[in-house]
N, C-alpha and C positions, 0 to 999 in steps of 0.2 A: 504493499500499500504506499503511495506517494506521502510525503510529508504534507501536512496542511498548513498552509501559510495565509495569515491575515495581514494585509498591508493597510496600516492606518496613515492617511495623508495629511498634509499640513493645512495651515489656515488658508482659507480661499482656494484650496485645491480639490481635484477630483481624481477618478480613476486614471485619467490621461496622464498625470503625473508619473505613474508606474508603468505605462504601456510597454516602454522598451525594456524595462527590467522583466516584466512578466514574459515577454516573448522568449527572453532568454532562459527563463526557469522552467517553462512548460515543455513537454509534459511531465517531466520527472517530478516536479512540484506542483501540488494543486494550490494554485493561488487564487485569493479573493481579494479585492480592494473594497474596504468598508466605506460606506457613504456617512458623511457627517449628520445627515438628518437622523440616521439610525443611532449612531454613537451619542447624539444628544437627545434621543427619544426617550419616552417614559418605559417603553417595552423594550425587552431585549431582542436583538436581531437572531434569526433562526441559528446562524453560526455560533452564538455565544450560548444558545440554549441546547444544541444538539446532542451534547453527551461525547462527542468525540474530542481528542485531544487537539489542541490547536498550538500554533507558534505565533507569536504576536512581533511585528516589526513596525515600530512608529517612527515616521519622519516627523520632525519639528514638534508641531503641537499634538500630532498623533501620538508621539512618545510621552508628552506630558499627560496626555489622556490615559495611557497605558499605566503610568505610574501612579496616577490618582486612583485608578480602579484597583491597582494591587494593594495600595495603602488605605483603602477605604474602610472604616469602621462598621462591623455588623450592626451597630445600633442605629445607624442611619436609615431612615425610612425612605419609601419612594419620593422622589422629587427634591429631595434634600441637597442634591449635588448636580452641578451642570453636567458631570459625567454620566449621569443617570444612576439609579440604586436598584438594581435589577435582581430579581429573585432567580437563585440558582447561578452558579457560575462553572465554566468549563475547567477541565485540566489544561493549564498552560504549561507546555514543556519547556518553551526557549522564549527568550525576550531579546529583543534588538533594538537599539536606540541610534536613529540615522540622523544626523544634523540636529540633536535635540539636547536637553539639559535637565537636571533634577532641582534646580535652584527654585526656591520660593519666589513669588512676584514681590519684587521690592518697588520702591518709588519710581524708578525709572521705568519699569514695565508698566505700572499703572498710569504714569504720565503718557507713555506713548500709546496705552490702549486708549485713552481719553481722546487723544488727537486723533486717532483712527476712528473712534466712534463718531466724533465730530465730521471728519470728512465723509464717512459713510452716510450720515444724515443728510449731508449737503450735496453730495455729488455721486453717491452710489459705490457699489463694490469695486468696479474697474477702476475707479479713482484712488481707492486704497491701494490696490496691487501696482498702479502706475507709480505712486509714490514711493512705494517699498522697493521697487524692481532693482533699483540701483545697488541695494544691499545684499541681493539674492546670489549674484554670480561673481565668480573670481576675475573674469574677464568680461568684455562686452560680448552678450550671448548672440547666437545666430538670430536672425528675424524671426523665424518660426518659434523659437523658445520664448522670446519676449512677447510674441502675440499669443501663445499658448497660456502663459502666466496672466495676462489680462482676460483672456476668455475663460479660464477657469474662474477667475474671480466674477467675472460678468454673469456666469450661470450660477454662482452661489447666491441662493436666496438671502435677502437682507436679514430675515430673522436668524437664519443660521449663523450668518457673518456675525451679527451681534452677540450671539452666545459664545461662539469661537473667540471673540475679543474678551468677553467677560472671564471665560475660562482661563486665558492666559493671564489676565490681570489679577486673578484671584487664587491661582494656584497654590497649594502647600508644598513645602520642601519634600521631594520624592526620593531623596538619598536613602532614606532608611529602607524603603520599599525595594528599591534597586538592590541595595546591599543584601537584603534578606531573601530576595528570590533565589529559590533553591536549583533552578535548572541553568543551562548554559545561557550566558549573556554575551552580547557583542555591542561594542561602541564604535560607531563609523562616523566619520567626519571629513570636512574639508578643511585644509591647513589655513585657507583663506576665508573661512566663515566669519562674518561679522556680526552674525545675530546670535549664534550658539559657538562661543569662542573656543580656542584649544585650551584656554585655562578651565573652562567648564568641563571639557572632555577629560582632562587631567584628574578633576575632581571625581568624576564617574570612576575612572580607573583606579583611583586611589583607594575606593571601598571595594572593589572587586578586581584584585590583581590577577585573577583567573580569567578575566573578560577576553573575548577575541576582539581585537582592536585593529582598526585600520584608520589611517589618516593620510588623505591623498592631496599631494601637491596639485597646484593649477585648479583646484576645487574650492567653490565658496559653499553656500548654503544649499543650493539646489542639486544635491548631488544625484538624485534620481535622473534629472536631465543632463547634467554636466558629465557624469561617468557611469552610465547604465551598465556598461559591461563590466567596470571593476567591481560595482555595487552586486551585480548579479553573481559574480564568481565569489565574492565575501559572503553572500548569503548562503550559497551552497556549501562552503567550508563551515559556516555556523551550524547549518542545519545537520552536517555530518557528525557533530559532537553527540554523544549519546546522553540523553536527559537523566539527570541524577536528581530524584525527586524527594531526597530527605531534606527536612526543612533546616535551614540555617538558623532560624529563630523564628518566633511567633510572628506570623504576618496577617493580621486579622483580615476576614472577608474574601479569601482566596482559597479554593480548593486545589491541593496539589496531591491528588490521589496518584 
């Protein structure tokens, strides 16, 4: 049976972000790209409820979403968190963070979110992406990539975008959840990433020295677009690591059967 991989996109992104990566992984890997509408919804999607083991790879805000789920307290009721508080959880065998970080939202994050919220209200989701685009890439991207970033944002409903920005601005520290996760973990990043910096990647690695790590030169934040081949190869190597599901420490709210 092929590995079951759930790809979690970033802010104002959709499945097209991972298209080139998914093509390289199939058919040996069963790939599914989650939708933000379901990640932020009140009801868990089918792939979360199905009972089968999954592997989670979160890009940018998708990684933050994954860490918030892993650290969620069981006492939280439905609707208490922007990540959703779903009944039942799957066996999560492996966890990868790509261009992400585990830091709690600080004043700078909250200020940036407020600025983006204002821009969203005045000019829409595409304007938010256009304003941020210069920070996404290590070098000037090909025209099709720049257009894709804006089009993914344009197709993101404003209500979903608002929730994404609130999640980014209100997130708790996810370092404990990352450290306590019992299965194989990966930290993949671009050395020229201006949004999730090399310093933040080193902090992740410091609590999981067993992590499979990759840091690519000539890559910024948009690794799935900038280096899909290198990312796909790294994913295959991470998935090849045998899951070890004895708990490192108590991690409330997650099944590690």
